[in-house]
N, C-alpha and C positions, 0 to 999 in steps of 0.2 A: 742919309747917314746924318746921324743926332748926334748933339752935345752931351749929353749927359754924359756924370761921374757916375760907372759902373759901382754897386754897392760897395760895399768892405768884403763879405763875405764871400761875394761872387768872386772879387778878385784873389783872397787867399784861396777858395776851390780850387781855380783856376791853376794857380802856385803849386796845388797840390798833382795837378794833372801835370803841371808843366815838368812837375821833379820825376816823375814817374821815364815822362818822354824821353828826358832828360839822360835818366839812369841810364835808357838802352841806349842811348849815343856814347855815354862813356865806357860802357862795357865792350862798345866794339872798339874803340878806342884805347879802351885798355889791352886789349888784345892783340892788336897793332903794336902798340907800346912794346908791349912782352915778346913777340916776334922778332922785332928789333935787338930790344935788350936784354937777350936770355942770361945776366946776370946781376941776379935780384939782391946776390949778398953785399953787391959796392958800395962802399960809401957815399958816391956820391946820388946811389938809386934812387930814394925815397923823396930827399926835393925836386930832383929833374923830374918825376914821378907826376911829383902835387902841379908841378907848373904848366907841364904838359897839361894836363886835365884842366886846369884854370883857363888855360888859351885854348884848348879845343871849346869848353864853355863858353869863354869870350867870341868866338867866333860865333858858333851858333847863334848866338843872341844877336849880335852884332851884326850878321846874315841877312837875319833874318828881318830885323826892325828900320835897315836902311832899303831893304828891298818888300814893301808893303807893308811896313808898320805892326805886323803879327806873327809871334810865333804859332806853330801849332794848335797848342791851349789855345794863344786868343783867337785862334779862326774860331776854336768849339765855342768857346763863350762869347763869339760874337763882342768882342774886345779891340781895340788899334791901339799903338801908341805913338802919341804926335808931336810937333814942340808945341811950344804955346800958345802958337798963332796960325793950328792948323795945319800946318805945312809938314812933309816928309820930315825923320830925320835927317841930318846930317850924320857923318863917320865919327864926327868927332862930339857931338851929340849922343848916339849909338855908345861910345867909347864912354864916357863919362857918363855919361847912367849907368851901363853895367859895374865902373870901376866902383861906384857910390854904393850902388846898390851889392855887390859885394861886401862892402866894409859894412854898410848899415844890418846887413844879415850877421856878419859875423860875430858885432854887440850886443847878438842876443837879442836880434830881429829888431833892435829900435827905429832899424828905417822902415818898417813895417808896421808896425803900432803907430810911430807918428800919423796914420793915415785917421786914426780914432779925433787925433787932435787938431788937425790940420782944419783949417776953414772951408776948403777947398777938397777935404777928403783925399789928398795925393798922398801918394808914400814920400817923403821924405828925400831918396835917387832923384824920383820926379821936380820937386820942388828945385834943387838944387843946378839939376841938370837943363833946367828948362823944356819939361817933357811933360806930358798928363796923358793918361790913359782914358779914352772915351769908349764909350759902347754906343753898337752898329745898331739898327735897326732894325 
């Protein structure tokens, strides 16, 4: 394993691939949700559904990051997320990273664009959560 940071465009392509995989996960989760809650016109439906999808996405990322440090897309692109000291992520770090990444992406992608100006080329959520992405040999 090497300690080099993957290039910006490699990480962006990995994010695009990740979004396709996540789309499939959310499609299945949505199908299950709609089987359980059949009344889609109810007032509570939309916020409950959105919260449910955020929880599913969070569970997907947090589980992979704390069990090997790689999502399926990261395995394909030979990347791993680790703590700053090189150890595996704790659940607290993984949750923090997920929530900060969510905020950074929702704020017009500023958390991603941050990597273009960061001295270590890390995303803003990695910098704040005490994590980093490394490239594997």
